[in-house]
DSSP file (Angstrom, degrees, kcal/mol; ACC not computed):
  #  RESIDUE AA STRUCTURE BP1 BP2  ACC     N-H-->O    O-->H-N    N-H-->O    O-->H-N    TCO  KAPPA ALPHA  PHI   PSI    X-CA   Y-CA   Z-CA
    1    1 A X     >        0   0    0      0, 0.0     4,-1.9     0, 0.0     5,-0.1   0.000 360.0 360.0 360.0 -45.1   90.7  217.0   45.9
    2    2 A X  H  >  +     0   0    0      1,-0.2     4,-2.3     2,-0.2     5,-0.2   0.880 360.0  54.8 -62.8 -38.5   93.7  218.9   44.5
    3    3 A X  H  > S+     0   0    0      1,-0.2     4,-2.5     2,-0.2    -1,-0.2   0.896 107.3  50.2 -61.9 -40.8   96.1  216.2   45.7
    4    4 A X  H  > S+     0   0    0      2,-0.2     4,-2.5     1,-0.2    -1,-0.2   0.886 109.2  51.7 -64.9 -39.5   94.0  213.6   43.8
    5    5 A X  H  X S+     0   0    0     -4,-1.9     4,-2.2     2,-0.2    -2,-0.2   0.921 111.8  45.9 -63.6 -44.5   94.1  215.7   40.6
    6    6 A X  H  X S+     0   0    0     -4,-2.3     4,-2.4     2,-0.2    -2,-0.2   0.907 112.2  51.7 -65.2 -41.9   97.9  216.1   40.8
    7    7 A X  H  X S+     0   0    0     -4,-2.5     4,-2.3     1,-0.2    -2,-0.2   0.915 110.5  48.1 -61.0 -44.3   98.3  212.3   41.6
    8    8 A X  H  X S+     0   0    0     -4,-2.5     4,-2.5     2,-0.2    -1,-0.2   0.889 110.6  51.5 -64.5 -39.7   96.2  211.5   38.5
    9    9 A X  H  X S+     0   0    0     -4,-2.2     4,-2.3     2,-0.2    -2,-0.2   0.897 109.4  50.4 -64.0 -40.4   98.2  213.9   36.3
   10   10 A X  H  X S+     0   0    0     -4,-2.4     4,-2.6     2,-0.2    -2,-0.2   0.928 111.4  48.3 -62.8 -45.2  101.4  212.2   37.5
   11   11 A X  H  X S+     0   0    0     -4,-2.3     4,-2.7     1,-0.2    -2,-0.2   0.911 111.7  49.3 -62.3 -42.7  100.1  208.8   36.7
   12   12 A X  H  X S+     0   0    0     -4,-2.5     4,-2.1     2,-0.2    -1,-0.2   0.888 112.2  48.3 -64.7 -39.1   98.9  209.9   33.2
   13   13 A X  H  X S+     0   0    0     -4,-2.3     4,-2.2     2,-0.2    -2,-0.2   0.925 112.8  47.8 -66.0 -44.7  102.3  211.4   32.5
   14   14 A X  H  X S+     0   0    0     -4,-2.6     4,-2.5     1,-0.2    -2,-0.2   0.907 111.1  51.3 -63.1 -42.4  104.1  208.3   33.6
   15   15 A X  H  X S+     0   0    0     -4,-2.7     4,-2.0     1,-0.2    -1,-0.2   0.912 109.8  49.7 -60.2 -43.4  101.8  206.1   31.6
   16   16 A X  H  X S+     0   0    0     -4,-2.1     4,-0.9     1,-0.2    -1,-0.2   0.903 112.2  47.4 -63.8 -41.3  102.4  208.2   28.5
   17   17 A X  H >< S+     0   0    0     -4,-2.2     3,-0.6     1,-0.2     4,-0.3   0.906 111.0  50.7 -68.4 -41.0  106.2  208.1   28.9
   18   18 A X  H >< S+     0   0    0     -4,-2.5     3,-1.2     1,-0.2    -1,-0.2   0.863 106.3  56.7 -63.4 -35.3  106.2  204.3   29.5
   19   19 A X  H 3< S+     0   0    0     -4,-2.0    -1,-0.2     1,-0.2    -2,-0.2   0.774 100.1  59.7 -66.2 -26.2  104.2  203.8   26.4
   20   20 A X  T << S+     0   0    0     -4,-0.9    -1,-0.2    -3,-0.6     2,-0.2   0.476  73.1 118.7 -85.9  -1.8  106.8  205.6   24.3
   21   21 A X  S <  S-     0   0    0     -3,-1.2    46,-0.0    -4,-0.3    -3,-0.0  -0.484  77.8-102.7 -66.1 131.4  109.6  203.2   25.2
   22   22 A X    >   -     0   0    0     -2,-0.2     3,-1.7     1,-0.1     6,-0.3  -0.224  17.1-130.7 -57.5 138.9  110.8  201.6   21.9
   23   23 A X  T 3  S+     0   0    0      1,-0.3    -1,-0.1     5,-0.1     6,-0.1   0.726 108.4  62.8 -63.0 -21.2  109.6  198.1   21.3
   24   24 A X  T 3  S+     0   0    0      4,-0.1    -1,-0.3     3,-0.0     2,-0.1   0.630  84.5 102.5 -76.7 -14.5  113.2  197.2   20.5
   25   25 A X  S X  S-     0   0    0     -3,-1.7     3,-1.2     1,-0.1     4,-0.4  -0.414  76.2-133.2 -74.7 143.6  114.2  198.0   24.0
   26   26 A X  T 3  S+     0   0    0      1,-0.2     3,-0.5     2,-0.1     4,-0.5   0.831 108.6  56.2 -57.0 -33.0  114.9  195.4   26.6
   27   27 A X  T 3> S+     0   0    0      1,-0.2     4,-2.6     2,-0.1    -1,-0.2   0.528  81.2  87.6 -82.7  -7.6  112.7  197.4   29.0
   28   28 A X  H <> S+     0   0    0     -3,-1.2     4,-2.0    -6,-0.3    -1,-0.2   0.900  88.4  48.9 -61.8 -42.7  109.6  197.6   26.8
   29   29 A X  H  > S+     0   0    0     -3,-0.5     4,-1.6    -4,-0.4    -1,-0.2   0.921 113.3  46.8 -65.2 -43.6  108.1  194.3   28.1
   30   30 A X  H  > S+     0   0    0     -4,-0.5     4,-2.1     1,-0.2    -2,-0.2   0.908 110.7  53.4 -62.8 -41.3  108.6  195.4   31.7
   31   31 A X  H  X S+     0   0    0     -4,-2.6     4,-2.7     1,-0.2    -1,-0.2   0.877 104.2  56.5 -61.6 -37.3  107.1  198.8   30.9
   32   32 A X  H  X S+     0   0    0     -4,-2.0     4,-2.0     1,-0.2    -1,-0.2   0.912 107.9  46.8 -61.7 -43.7  104.1  197.1   29.5
   33   33 A X  H  X S+     0   0    0     -4,-1.6     4,-1.9     2,-0.2    -1,-0.2   0.909 113.5  47.3 -65.4 -42.6  103.4  195.2   32.7
   34   34 A X  H  X S+     0   0    0     -4,-2.1     4,-2.8     1,-0.2     5,-0.2   0.892 109.4  54.7 -66.8 -39.3  103.8  198.2   34.9
   35   35 A X  H  X S+     0   0    0     -4,-2.7     4,-2.7     1,-0.2    -1,-0.2   0.923 107.0  51.1 -59.1 -44.3  101.6  200.3   32.6
   36   36 A X  H  X S+     0   0    0     -4,-2.0     4,-1.8     1,-0.2    -1,-0.2   0.921 112.0  46.0 -59.7 -44.6   98.8  197.7   33.0
   37   37 A X  H  X S+     0   0    0     -4,-1.9     4,-2.0     1,-0.2    -1,-0.2   0.903 113.4  49.5 -65.6 -41.2   99.1  197.8   36.8
   38   38 A X  H  X S+     0   0    0     -4,-2.8     4,-2.9     1,-0.2    -2,-0.2   0.875 107.9  54.1 -66.4 -36.8   99.2  201.6   36.7
   39   39 A X  H  X S+     0   0    0     -4,-2.7     4,-2.3    -5,-0.2    -1,-0.2   0.902 108.3  49.5 -63.3 -40.0   96.1  201.7   34.5
   40   40 A X  H  X S+     0   0    0     -4,-1.8     4,-2.0     2,-0.2    -2,-0.2   0.909 112.2  48.0 -64.5 -41.3   94.2  199.5   36.9
   41   41 A X  H  X S+     0   0    0     -4,-2.0     4,-2.6     2,-0.2    -2,-0.2   0.930 111.2  50.3 -63.8 -45.7   95.2  201.8   39.8
   42   42 A X  H  X S+     0   0    0     -4,-2.9     4,-2.7     1,-0.2    -2,-0.2   0.901 108.7  52.3 -60.5 -41.2   94.2  204.9   37.9
   43   43 A X  H  X S+     0   0    0     -4,-2.3     4,-1.5     2,-0.2    -1,-0.2   0.914 109.7  49.1 -61.9 -42.2   90.8  203.4   37.1
   44   44 A X  H  <>S+     0   0    0     -4,-2.0     5,-2.6     2,-0.2     3,-0.3   0.937 111.7  49.0 -61.3 -46.3   90.3  202.7   40.8
   45   45 A X  H ><5S+     0   0    0     -4,-2.6     3,-1.4     1,-0.2    -2,-0.2   0.917 110.2  50.5 -60.4 -43.7   91.2  206.2   41.7
   46   46 A X  H 3<5S+     0   0    0     -4,-2.7    -1,-0.2     1,-0.3    -2,-0.2   0.777 111.1  49.5 -67.0 -25.5   88.9  207.7   39.1
   47   47 A X  T 3<5S-     0   0    0     -4,-1.5    -1,-0.3    -3,-0.3    -2,-0.2   0.343 117.1-113.2 -94.5   6.0   86.1  205.6   40.4
   48   48 A X  T < 5 +     0   0    0     -3,-1.4     2,-0.2    -4,-0.3    -3,-0.2   0.668  67.9 143.6  75.3  16.3   86.7  206.6   44.0
   49   49 A X      < -     0   0    0     -5,-2.6    -1,-0.2    -6,-0.2    -2,-0.1  -0.601  56.8 -95.8 -88.0 152.4   87.8  203.1   45.1
   50   50 A X        -     0   0    0     -2,-0.2     2,-0.4     1,-0.0    -1,-0.1  -0.350  37.2-167.3 -70.3 146.1   90.5  202.7   47.7
   51   51 A X        -     0   0    0     -2,-0.1     2,-0.3    -7,-0.1     3,-0.0  -0.997  28.8-110.1-132.5 135.9   94.1  202.2   46.5
   52   52 A X     >  -     0   0    0     -2,-0.4     4,-2.4     1,-0.2     5,-0.2  -0.503  20.8-148.4 -66.2 123.9   97.0  201.1   48.8
   53   53 A X  H  > S+     0   0    0     -2,-0.3     4,-2.4     1,-0.2     5,-0.2   0.874  97.7  51.0 -62.1 -38.2   99.4  204.0   49.1
   54   54 A X  H  > S+     0   0    0      2,-0.2     4,-2.2     1,-0.2    -1,-0.2   0.882 110.7  48.5 -69.4 -36.7  102.4  201.6   49.4
   55   55 A X  H  > S+     0   0    0      2,-0.2     4,-2.4     1,-0.2    -2,-0.2   0.904 111.7  49.7 -68.0 -41.2  101.4  199.7   46.3
   56   56 A X  H  X S+     0   0    0     -4,-2.4     4,-2.5     2,-0.2     5,-0.2   0.929 111.9  48.1 -62.0 -45.5  100.9  203.0   44.3
   57   57 A X  H  X S+     0   0    0     -4,-2.4     4,-2.8     1,-0.2     5,-0.2   0.910 110.8  51.6 -62.1 -42.5  104.3  204.3   45.5
   58   58 A X  H  X S+     0   0    0     -4,-2.2     4,-2.4     1,-0.2    -1,-0.2   0.923 112.1  45.6 -60.6 -45.4  105.9  201.0   44.5
   59   59 A X  H  X S+     0   0    0     -4,-2.4     4,-2.6     2,-0.2    -2,-0.2   0.903 113.7  48.3 -66.7 -41.8  104.4  201.1   41.0
   60   60 A X  H  X S+     0   0    0     -4,-2.5     4,-2.4     2,-0.2     5,-0.2   0.932 113.1  48.2 -64.8 -45.0  105.3  204.7   40.4
   61   61 A X  H  X S+     0   0    0     -4,-2.8     4,-2.2    -5,-0.2    -2,-0.2   0.920 112.8  48.6 -60.5 -43.4  108.9  204.1   41.6
   62   62 A X  H  X S+     0   0    0     -4,-2.4     4,-2.4    -5,-0.2    -2,-0.2   0.902 109.7  52.7 -63.5 -41.6  109.2  201.1   39.4
   63   63 A X  H  X S+     0   0    0     -4,-2.6     4,-2.1     1,-0.2    -2,-0.2   0.919 111.3  45.4 -60.4 -44.8  107.8  203.0   36.4
   64   64 A X  H  X S+     0   0    0     -4,-2.4     4,-2.4     2,-0.2    -1,-0.2   0.867 111.1  53.5 -68.5 -35.1  110.4  205.8   36.9
   65   65 A X  H  X S+     0   0    0     -4,-2.2     4,-2.5    -5,-0.2    -2,-0.2   0.907 108.9  49.4 -64.5 -40.7  113.2  203.2   37.3
   66   66 A X  H  X S+     0   0    0     -4,-2.4     4,-2.8     2,-0.2     5,-0.2   0.919 110.7  50.2 -63.9 -43.3  112.2  201.6   34.1
   67   67 A X  H  X S+     0   0    0     -4,-2.1     4,-2.2     1,-0.2    -2,-0.2   0.919 111.2  49.1 -59.7 -43.6  112.2  205.0   32.3
   68   68 A X  H  X S+     0   0    0     -4,-2.4     4,-2.3     2,-0.2    -2,-0.2   0.930 113.5  45.7 -62.5 -45.8  115.6  205.7   33.7
   69   69 A X  H  X S+     0   0    0     -4,-2.5     4,-2.4     1,-0.2    -2,-0.2   0.890 112.0  51.1 -66.2 -39.6  117.0  202.3   32.6
   70   70 A X  H  X S+     0   0    0     -4,-2.8     4,-2.0     2,-0.2    -1,-0.2   0.887 110.9  49.6 -64.9 -37.8  115.4  202.6   29.1
   71   71 A X  H  X S+     0   0    0     -4,-2.2     4,-1.6    -5,-0.2    -2,-0.2   0.918 110.9  48.3 -66.9 -43.8  117.0  206.1   28.7
   72   72 A X  H  < S+     0   0    0     -4,-2.3     4,-0.2     1,-0.2    -2,-0.2   0.891 111.3  51.5 -63.6 -38.0  120.4  204.8   29.8
   73   73 A X  H >< S+     0   0    0     -4,-2.4     3,-1.0     1,-0.2    -1,-0.2   0.903 108.0  52.4 -63.1 -41.1  120.1  201.9   27.4
   74   74 A X  H 3< S+     0   0    0     -4,-2.0    -1,-0.2     1,-0.2    -2,-0.2   0.846 112.7  43.4 -64.4 -35.5  119.2  204.2   24.5
   75   75 A X  T 3<        0   0    0     -4,-1.6    -1,-0.2     1,-0.2    -2,-0.2   0.228 360.0 360.0-101.8  14.9  122.2  206.5   25.0
   76   76 A X    <         0   0    0     -3,-1.0    -1,-0.2    -4,-0.2    -2,-0.1   0.460 360.0 360.0 -80.6 360.0  124.9  203.8   25.5
């Protein structure tokens, strides 16, 4: 149960950060797509439906990669 709570908190934090990427950024469109996929995963988790661990890891990794790239773009 605690693991699920931490996982949900991580997803919510990642979603919030992806949402804050400037619309002027090249990465904003990519972030939007990943946010949509993460929101669907979060909804499944909250409703107790199964989620593929590999798909969740892929989306989380992609979300963090987009954040990293958007940050590097901002400070160039």
